[in-house]
N, C-alpha and C positions, 0 to 999 in steps of 0.2 A: 504494500500500500504506500509506504513512504517512498519507495523507488518510483512508483507511477506519478506521485505528486511532484517529486523532484524533476522527473523527465518532462512533465507538463509545464512546470515553471521555466525550465531551461529552454524549452522550445517557444513558449509564449512570449516571454520578455524580449528576446531579440526580434521576434516578428513584430511586436508592437512598436518597437523603436524604428524598424524599417518602414512600417506604415506611416508613422509620424514623419519620417524623413521624406517619403514619397509625397505625402500630403503637403508638406512645407515647400518642396520643390515645385509642385504643381501650382500652388498659390503664387509663388514668386514668378514662375513662368507666365502665368495668366496676367499678372500685374505688369509684366514687361512687354506685353504685346502692344503694338501701335494701334491707335484708334483708326478704324476704317474711314475713308474719305469718299464722298460722293462728288464726282466731277461731271460736267465742267463747272467752273466757278460761276459762270453766268450763261444765260441763254440768248442766242441770236434773235433778232427781231423777226417776227412772223408777219405775213400779209394775209388779211382776211380773204378767204375764198381760194387760196393757193396752198398746195400740199406743203407740209412742214415735217421735217424729220431731224432729230438731234440725238446723237449717241450719248448715253449716260454710262459712266464707268465707276465701279467701286474698287478703290485701291487700298492697299495695306490690309488685306484680309488673310487670315491664316486658315480659314475654312470657307467652303462655298457660300455664295449668296442665295438665300431662300426667297428673296423678293425685293422688288423696288416698288414703293408705294407712294400714292399721292393722298394727302389729307382731304377728307370730304369737306371740311370747313374752308379750306384754301386750295381748291381744286384747279386743274387745268381748264382753260376756256373750252366752251362747248365745241365739239368736233375734234378735240385732241385726246389722246389716251397714252398709257404706258404699256409697252410690250416687254416682257421679260421671261426668259426660259429658266426654270428652276436650276440652280447650281452654277449659272453663268455669272461672270463678274460684270457683265454689261447688259444694257437694255436700250430701248428707244422711246423717245417721245415722238409720236407720229400721228398723222391725220391731217385734217384741213380745218383751221380755225374759222368760225363762222362770223364772229363780231369783233370789230376793232375795240381796243381798250388796253388798259394796263392791269395785269393780273398778278396778285401775290400768290405764288404757288409754293406750298410746303411739301417737300418730298423727303422720304427716308428709305434706307435700305437696311436689311437685317441679314446677319450671317448665322449659319448653323453653329451650335456649340458642340464641343467634344468633351475634353477634360475641363475646359473653361466654358463659361456660359457664352452664348452667342453675343455678338456686338452689333451696335446700330450706328449708322451714319445718317446725318440729316443736313438739309440745306434749305434755305428759303430763297426762291428765285423771284425776280420781277420780270415777267414776260410781257413785252410790248407787242401788241398786234395792231398793225396799221391798216389803213384802207387800201 
């Protein structure tokens, strides 16, 4: 009985230390990851009634991008939408804007998590649509 207890303690204590070391290394590694960035920094001018397409890119990611999103409260102008394929680091704003104006568009992108939680990038764009 004493031998089994001794064996259990000798095996458990080193493993517990190993797990703590792995956990600490994971936390430090997650803290060291750069924040993802959504590009471009600004959007080119659009013309109402003409096709529009802008490539979006998410950089500084350590895992694939699960989505590029537009806020419902600060959406793209009518006629434009975002296309994104799961796991790609890029997407498109595409379509044909219908009305002239200046639109404040809030966009974000999210990455998948692995040992670390997924990360988010966000940007506020001012999209000018002329006649």
